[in-house]
Structure formats: structure tokens, C-alpha cells
N, C-alpha and C positions, 0 to 999 in steps of 0.2 A: 365195439366189445359192446355183448350184451349185457345192459345194466342186472338183469337178472341171473346173469351166470356164474357161480360158484367156482372161486377160485381155488384151486388146491397149495397147500406149502409149497410144491417145487414150482409152482408157477409165481408164487408171492415169491420167494428166495431170486428167481430169473429176474422178475421187474424191480425188484429194490436194487438189486448186485447191478443189474447192467445200469439202474439211473446213476449207481455211486461211480462206475467205471466211464461211462461217461461224462459226467461230473469231475472227474478226476482226469481225467484226458485233457478239456477246455480247463481246468484249473491249472494243468501241470503247464501249457502254454503260458498263464499270468504270471507264475509261480517263478517260472524261471527268466522272465522279463522284471522281476522285481516289483508286480503290482501289489496294491494292498488287498485286494480280494483273489487268494490263489487256489492252489491244492485241496486244502482242505474245507476252504468255505463254499467254493465253487462246486465239490463234491456233496457236502453236505446240506446248499439248496437243492441240487437234484433230488438227495435220497429224500430228501423233506418232501417236496414237491411228490413224489411217488409214493411216498405213505401216504399223504391225506387223499390225493386221488383215490389211491386203494382203498385207505378206510372210509372214506366221503364216499364211495360207491357201493358201498355194499358187498362187495365182490367177493369178501372173504367172511359172511355170514352164512351161517349153517343153510342147507337148502330146504327149499320152503317159504323163505323172506323174500318177499317181492320188492325192491327197490324204485321208488320214481326217478324216472328218468332227468329230470331235471334236477335233481339233488347233486349229480355228476357238475352238471354246469354251473350250478351253485357254488363247490367246492373250488371249480376251475376259476370263477369269479375270485374267490375269496383270495385264493393262492395269488393270483396277477396282483390284485391290488396290494395285499400284504408287501410281495416280494417290489413289489413299487415302492414302497418305502423305505426298503432296506435298500435297494439301487440309490435311491435319490441321497441316504446318506452318506455315500461315497463320491458325491459330485461337490465340488468347491470350487469357489472363484477366490482368485489368491490377490496380492498386494496390485497386483498392475491389472487386476479385472479378467485375466484371464481364466477360462474355464477348465477344469480340471476334472479328469475322473468318468468322461461319458463312456467310454469304451467299456472301462470294467464295470459300470454301472448298466449296460446293456449287456454283456456278459452275465451278471447275476442274472437280469431279467432271463434270457435265453435259456440258460444252465435251470430254471425252474421250468422252461416248456421242456426241453428235454426229457427232465425228470416226470413232466406230468404225461410226456406221452409214452413214456417206459411203465409208467402208473396204468395207462391204460393197456399196453401193450400195442401201441401203435409201430410196429418194428420199422418199417420202411421208412416211414418219416421222423425217427431218429437215426437210424441212418445215414440218409440223405442229410439231415440238418447239422450232425455231427462233423459230418466231412466239409459242409458249405463252413461250419462256424470254423473248423480248422483253417481251413483257406486264409477266409476273411481276416483270423488274426496272427496268422504265418506269414501269408503273401503279400497282402494287401501293404502291410505298412512300405514295404521295400517298392511297391509300385507307387505310394503317396512319395517315397523318395524320389524316386526316379520322376515326377510328375513336377516337384518342386524343383529338380535340378533344370528340368529343360524348360519351364516356365519361368528360370529365376525368381520365383517366388521361396523366399526361406521359410522354411517347415517351422512352426512354432515348436522351441524349446523352452520346458519349464526351469524356472529361475533354478539357482544354485542354492 
């Protein structure tokens, strides 16, 4: 993305809409599994990240304004830090000292990355990362179960 590029309304709508859509897709997976951060949360994290990236990059400014390329980097750093705190809020340790919520925290963090990529219009990374995210969230739990059964290691189950 050229930091001095002026993005029209159609492009703004495309980028924000794409962030919302990929966030909703990832969030749907979490929602269907009854996880604490689901459809709305993940979609909003992706949308907010795209919005901050667009606004902070100055791509929606009038023509003639130049933007410091470092500004985009600082905006992204701020988003990643802030989302880290949000993700940390879903990680808990239960009475048996089992840690829960790591996948949800990672999903929140990753959905922010998807939103940032949408915000800068990095469509190939958005597509590849979305597909890989869905593979990890949908297929790897089954692989984990197979590995636990094959090696006779009982998977950790949350207490009732």
C-alpha cells in the first residue's frame, strides 16, 4: 500500500466490508463451538483493526496530504498491543490450574491481523491466512483427538 495513496469510498467500503466478512467467518467457527469470543466479537475486532489501519494510514485523506510511512507502522503496533490485552482477558486458569482460552486469545489476535491486512488492501495474505485459520480451527482439533487416541494420552477436558 502506498501511504500517500488516496482511497475512494468504494475501496474503503471494500476493505472494511472484507474485514467484517473474514472476521465473521472465523467468528462463526468459534460461535458454533460455544466459545466465549464468537461471531460478533471476532468480526468487530477485524473491523476495528481495519478501520484504525485505514484512518491511521491517512489513505482516506484528501489528495495533497502526505503521510509519514512510519505512521502506519505505529498504528499497527498500537493495534497489536491493544488486542494483546483483549486476548489476555479471555485466558483463565481454573481451580485445577488448567489454562483455558489460549485458542480464543490467539483467534482474537489473528482476526486483528486479518483486519489490518484488509485495511491495507493486502488481499493475497488475507485469503491465505483466512483459509489457514479455518483449517487450524476446524481440522486440527480432530487431528489432536487422533493423536491423543493413538498415543493413549487423554486430551484435557475442561471441568464440568
